[in-house]
Backbone as CSV, one residue per row, in Angstrom:
resi,resn,N_x,N_y,N_z,CA_x,CA_y,CA_z,C_x,C_y,C_z
1,UNK,9.102,-14.649,17.644,9.882,-14.387,16.453,11.125,-13.626,16.848
2,UNK,12.231,-13.993,16.333,13.465,-13.313,16.671,13.701,-12.134,15.747
3,UNK,14.390,-11.149,16.251,14.690,-9.947,15.484,15.525,-10.296,14.258
4,UNK,15.214,-9.612,13.140,15.941,-9.757,11.876,15.838,-11.150,11.268
5,UNK,14.814,-11.919,11.620,14.647,-13.239,11.013,14.231,-13.050,9.563
6,UNK,14.945,-13.643,8.622,14.624,-13.456,7.207,13.332,-14.161,6.809
7,UNK,12.746,-13.657,5.763,11.500,-14.230,5.263,11.654,-15.692,4.888
8,UNK,12.866,-16.088,4.521,13.104,-17.480,4.121,12.798,-18.473,5.238
9,UNK,12.903,-18.038,6.480,12.639,-18.938,7.608,11.340,-18.603,8.333
10,UNK,10.556,-17.705,7.775,9.297,-17.271,8.385,8.194,-17.366,7.325
11,UNK,7.466,-18.489,7.279,6.482,-18.697,6.206,5.378,-17.641,6.163
12,UNK,4.968,-17.135,7.316,3.914,-16.114,7.360,4.399,-14.820,6.698
13,UNK,5.611,-14.433,6.998,6.212,-13.229,6.411,6.448,-13.436,4.916
14,UNK,6.942,-14.602,4.547,7.184,-14.911,3.138,5.886,-14.846,2.332
15,UNK,4.811,-15.383,2.895,3.512,-15.349,2.207,3.021,-13.910,2.052
16,UNK,3.216,-13.098,3.083,2.806,-11.690,3.007,3.604,-10.957,1.929
17,UNK,4.898,-11.225,1.852,5.729,-10.610,0.819,5.302,-11.052,-0.576
18,UNK,4.907,-12.308,-0.722,4.407,-12.801,-2.011,3.096,-12.108,-2.391
19,UNK,2.209,-11.914,-1.420,0.951,-11.196,-1.680,1.242,-9.765,-2.098
20,UNK,2.160,-9.109,-1.407,2.528,-7.736,-1.771,3.054,-7.677,-3.200
21,UNK,3.873,-8.645,-3.570,4.395,-8.668,-4.937,3.271,-8.849,-5.958
22,UNK,2.336,-9.731,-5.643,1.209,-9.949,-6.553,0.391,-8.665,-6.722
23,UNK,0.190,-7.935,-5.644,-0.617,-6.715,-5.693,0.127,-5.540,-6.313
24,UNK,1.386,-5.388,-5.963,2.170,-4.234,-6.401,2.916,-4.451,-7.713
25,UNK,3.281,-5.704,-7.968,4.054,-5.989,-9.160,5.555,-5.945,-8.922
26,UNK,5.976,-5.789,-7.684,7.403,-5.823,-7.350,7.566,-6.274,-5.909
27,UNK,8.766,-6.702,-5.573,9.074,-7.181,-4.227,9.277,-6.002,-3.275
28,UNK,8.826,-6.164,-2.046,8.965,-5.124,-1.022,10.301,-5.138,-0.301
29,UNK,11.054,-6.210,-0.428,12.290,-6.318,0.336,13.206,-5.109,0.178
30,UNK,13.190,-4.479,-0.980,14.076,-3.326,-1.193,13.753,-2.162,-0.264
31,UNK,12.532,-2.145,0.285,12.126,-1.101,1.219,12.239,-1.544,2.677
32,UNK,12.508,-2.805,2.896,12.442,-3.359,4.242,13.810,-3.610,4.874
33,UNK,14.862,-3.324,4.167,16.198,-3.519,4.725,16.477,-2.539,5.855
34,UNK,17.499,-2.824,6.618,17.870,-1.961,7.734,18.399,-0.622,7.225
35,UNK,18.026,0.441,7.908,18.515,1.783,7.607,19.647,2.123,8.568
36,UNK,20.539,3.016,8.181,21.624,3.402,9.084,21.067,3.916,10.420
37,UNK,21.587,3.395,11.497,21.183,3.823,12.820,19.908,3.193,13.339
38,UNK,19.275,2.363,12.523,18.018,1.733,12.927,18.298,0.669,13.988
39,UNK,17.483,0.628,15.041,17.689,-0.422,16.045,17.320,-1.791,15.476
40,UNK,17.848,-2.831,16.069,17.612,-4.192,15.588,16.125,-4.540,15.567
41,UNK,15.361,-4.041,16.532,13.941,-4.389,16.563,13.122,-3.628,15.525
42,UNK,13.754,-2.752,14.760,13.071,-2.123,13.634,12.612,-3.164,12.620
43,UNK,13.374,-4.228,12.484,12.992,-5.324,11.588,11.697,-5.981,12.071
44,UNK,11.509,-6.035,13.381,10.269,-6.600,13.932,9.070,-5.758,13.508
45,UNK,9.223,-4.425,13.614,8.135,-3.539,13.186,7.793,-3.769,11.713
46,UNK,8.802,-3.811,10.864,8.569,-3.972,9.429,7.887,-5.305,9.130
47,UNK,8.300,-6.357,9.829,7.681,-7.669,9.648,6.222,-7.629,10.090
48,UNK,5.963,-7.087,11.276,4.598,-7.026,11.811,3.698,-6.224,10.879
49,UNK,4.166,-5.067,10.428,3.369,-4.224,9.538,3.089,-4.922,8.210
50,UNK,4.104,-5.594,7.672,3.946,-6.292,6.392,2.973,-7.453,6.516
51,UNK,3.115,-8.249,7.565,2.224,-9.393,7.769,0.794,-8.911,8.029
52,UNK,0.650,-7.844,8.797,-0.690,-7.329,9.090,-1.391,-6.862,7.809
53,UNK,-0.680,-6.083,6.998,-1.289,-5.560,5.780,-1.473,-6.630,4.710
54,UNK,-0.380,-7.299,4.354,-0.410,-8.187,3.199,-0.666,-9.643,3.539
55,UNK,-0.625,-9.980,4.813,-0.929,-11.345,5.230,-2.311,-11.464,5.843
56,UNK,-2.763,-10.396,6.519,-4.055,-10.428,7.204,-5.165,-9.698,6.439
57,UNK,-4.929,-8.439,6.048,-6.007,-7.611,5.485,-6.255,-7.833,3.989
58,UNK,-5.226,-7.677,3.162,-5.438,-7.756,1.709,-6.017,-9.092,1.241
59,UNK,-5.644,-10.218,1.813,-6.210,-11.492,1.339,-7.688,-11.694,1.690
60,UNK,-8.276,-10.843,2.499,-9.675,-11.000,2.924,-10.606,-10.557,1.787
61,UNK,-10.907,-11.443,0.877,-11.711,-11.083,-0.293,-13.124,-11.651,-0.263
62,UNK,-13.513,-12.260,0.833,-14.858,-12.844,0.900,-15.949,-11.772,0.828
63,UNK,-15.748,-10.662,1.514,-16.781,-9.617,1.565,-16.385,-8.337,0.848
64,UNK,-15.096,-8.145,0.633,-14.600,-6.955,-0.047,-13.489,-7.394,-0.982
65,UNK,-13.745,-7.303,-2.284,-12.758,-7.778,-3.247,-11.537,-6.853,-3.290
66,UNK,-10.494,-7.311,-3.931,-9.237,-6.569,-3.978,-9.428,-5.208,-4.616
67,UNK,-10.213,-5.136,-5.654,-10.469,-3.869,-6.349,-11.108,-2.854,-5.408
68,UNK,-12.146,-3.279,-4.691,-12.820,-2.384,-3.744,-11.894,-1.998,-2.598
69,UNK,-11.164,-2.973,-2.093,-10.215,-2.711,-0.994,-9.169,-1.693,-1.458
70,UNK,-8.750,-1.781,-2.712,-7.772,-0.839,-3.249,-8.344,0.581,-3.290
71,UNK,-9.595,0.730,-3.709,-10.214,2.063,-3.726,-10.318,2.637,-2.321
72,UNK,-10.691,1.806,-1.370,-10.762,2.249,0.024,-9.373,2.690,0.491
73,UNK,-8.372,1.901,0.163,-7.005,2.204,0.605,-6.469,3.487,-0.026
74,UNK,-6.770,3.721,-1.285,-6.389,4.986,-1.930,-7.040,6.145,-1.185
75,UNK,-8.312,6.009,-0.890,-9.043,7.069,-0.198,-8.443,7.360,1.177
76,UNK,-8.145,6.320,1.923,-7.582,6.499,3.265,-6.213,7.169,3.190
77,UNK,-5.333,6.653,2.339,-3.979,7.210,2.244,-4.026,8.674,1.803
78,UNK,-4.863,8.986,0.826,-4.968,10.370,0.353,-5.554,11.278,1.431
79,UNK,-6.563,10.807,2.124,-7.190,11.609,3.171,-6.220,11.874,4.320
80,UNK,-5.415,10.884,4.669,-4.425,11.067,5.730,-3.234,11.910,5.271
81,UNK,-3.065,12.032,3.962,-1.940,12.802,3.435,-0.621,12.070,3.492
82,UNK,-0.682,10.737,3.514,0.541,9.927,3.516,0.863,9.591,2.055
83,UNK,1.650,10.448,1.447,1.783,10.434,-0.005,2.607,9.277,-0.553
84,UNK,3.635,8.849,0.138,4.400,7.696,-0.381,3.578,6.414,-0.294
85,UNK,2.908,6.133,0.834,2.003,4.975,0.839,0.888,5.106,-0.202
86,UNK,0.424,6.331,-0.446,-0.599,6.539,-1.474,-0.105,6.058,-2.827
87,UNK,1.144,6.313,-3.126,1.734,5.878,-4.399,1.584,4.355,-4.561
88,UNK,1.879,3.617,-3.511,1.732,2.159,-3.561,0.278,1.745,-3.689
89,UNK,-0.614,2.414,-2.969,-2.035,2.066,-3.043,-2.588,2.340,-4.440
90,UNK,-2.137,3.407,-5.061,-2.565,3.701,-6.434,-2.088,2.619,-7.400
91,UNK,-0.866,2.158,-7.223,-0.349,1.083,-8.084,-1.167,-0.193,-7.905
92,UNK,-1.486,-0.500,-6.650,-2.319,-1.681,-6.392,-3.676,-1.514,-7.057
93,UNK,-4.285,-0.334,-6.925,-5.610,-0.094,-7.513,-5.580,-0.276,-9.028
94,UNK,-4.617,0.316,-9.680,-4.530,0.187,-11.140,-4.294,-1.261,-11.548
95,UNK,-3.435,-1.948,-10.822,-3.156,-3.365,-11.127,-4.400,-4.223,-10.889
96,UNK,-5.280,-3.790,-9.962,-6.508,-4.530,-9.651,-7.655,-4.190,-10.608
97,UNK,-7.401,-3.339,-11.580,-8.423,-3.041,-12.576,-9.190,-1.750,-12.362
98,UNK,-8.825,-0.962,-11.370,-9.461,0.340,-11.181,-8.974,1.248,-12.303
99,UNK,-9.870,2.013,-12.892,-9.482,2.910,-13.980,-8.981,4.247,-13.442
100,UNK,-8.247,4.942,-14.272,-7.774,6.282,-13.906,-8.963,7.210,-13.664
101,UNK,-10.010,7.032,-14.448,-11.205,7.859,-14.283,-11.866,7.614,-12.931
102,UNK,-11.919,6.357,-12.512,-12.490,6.042,-11.199,-11.648,6.648,-10.086
103,UNK,-10.340,6.603,-10.249,-9.455,7.200,-9.246,-9.669,8.711,-9.191
104,UNK,-9.824,9.343,-10.346,-10.103,10.789,-10.352,-11.393,11.086,-9.595
105,UNK,-12.406,10.241,-9.750,-13.665,10.430,-9.023,-13.482,10.265,-7.515
106,UNK,-12.592,9.370,-7.115,-12.279,9.225,-5.689,-11.768,10.566,-5.154
107,UNK,-10.929,11.235,-5.932,-10.397,12.519,-5.484,-11.464,13.606,-5.443
108,UNK,-12.484,13.507,-6.270,-13.623,14.425,-6.148,-14.272,14.252,-4.779
109,UNK,-14.488,12.999,-4.375,-15.084,12.723,-3.059,-14.172,13.183,-1.924
110,UNK,-12.888,12.946,-2.064,-11.940,13.375,-1.036,-11.990,14.899,-0.891
111,UNK,-12.058,15.609,-2.018,-12.128,17.076,-1.967,-13.345,17.541,-1.174
112,UNK,-14.468,16.872,-1.368,-15.697,17.257,-0.683,-15.612,16.988,0.811
113,UNK,-15.096,15.817,1.197,-15.157,15.405,2.594,-13.867,15.604,3.384
114,UNK,-12.723,15.726,2.706,-11.461,15.897,3.430,-10.775,17.219,3.096
115,UNK,-11.275,17.896,2.080,-10.716,19.193,1.716,-10.001,19.174,0.377
116,UNK,-10.137,20.283,-0.328,-9.562,20.408,-1.664,-8.039,20.349,-1.613
117,UNK,-7.433,21.001,-0.642,-5.970,21.007,-0.580,-5.423,19.590,-0.390
118,UNK,-6.029,18.833,0.506,-5.582,17.452,0.744,-5.789,16.623,-0.518
119,UNK,-6.941,16.772,-1.160,-7.228,16.019,-2.382,-6.248,16.398,-3.492
120,UNK,-5.953,17.672,-3.619,-5.044,18.110,-4.676,-3.647,17.546,-4.472
121,UNK,-3.151,17.535,-3.220,-1.837,16.942,-2.945,-1.804,15.475,-3.369
122,UNK,-2.834,14.744,-2.996,-2.903,13.333,-3.358,-3.052,13.127,-4.850
123,UNK,-3.824,13.992,-5.491,-4.032,13.840,-6.926,-2.737,14.079,-7.704
124,UNK,-1.869,14.929,-7.181,-0.574,15.118,-7.830,0.226,13.814,-7.840
125,UNK,0.164,13.068,-6.758,0.805,11.744,-6.707,0.134,10.828,-7.724
126,UNK,-1.191,10.887,-7.788,-1.916,10.038,-8.736,-1.481,10.313,-10.173
127,UNK,-1.314,11.567,-10.528,-0.902,11.874,-11.911,0.493,11.324,-12.194
128,UNK,1.370,11.318,-11.186,2.696,10.733,-11.367,2.596,9.232,-11.607
129,UNK,1.739,8.575,-10.836,1.547,7.123,-10.992,0.873,6.830,-12.340
130,UNK,-0.088,7.670,-12.743,-0.727,7.480,-14.047,0.327,7.522,-15.158
131,UNK,1.283,8.424,-15.041,2.305,8.579,-16.066,3.231,7.370,-16.166
132,UNK,3.293,6.564,-15.111,4.126,5.345,-15.120,3.575,4.279,-16.066
133,UNK,2.250,4.312,-16.261,1.636,3.242,-17.063,1.282,3.707,-18.455
């Protein structure tokens, strides 16, 4: 794959972007453009990460449905403390039918096993996402 190849000429990348849109409710391209000073191969990283997540992992619904995968992803992002990705995972979870109450219970579990401070930081993001809907 050549650097900076657009999704229009890369069917695997295009399909991953379509899956992301279906899950998130918006297109990811606005986050994937080049940043000032970014090397040309930065586009390769963004493509690989997007295809891996939305082309390889999320479509795997034979053993773990999208709703369950979303709860797992919320838990992982919150536990790691990656708050901006958590925002996206929360949106996916809500769009997949997870309730706000179920998400609050996830944070109870995170508090027990990952710590109250980490859970509280993530829950603040969750309340912001809850307010969007």
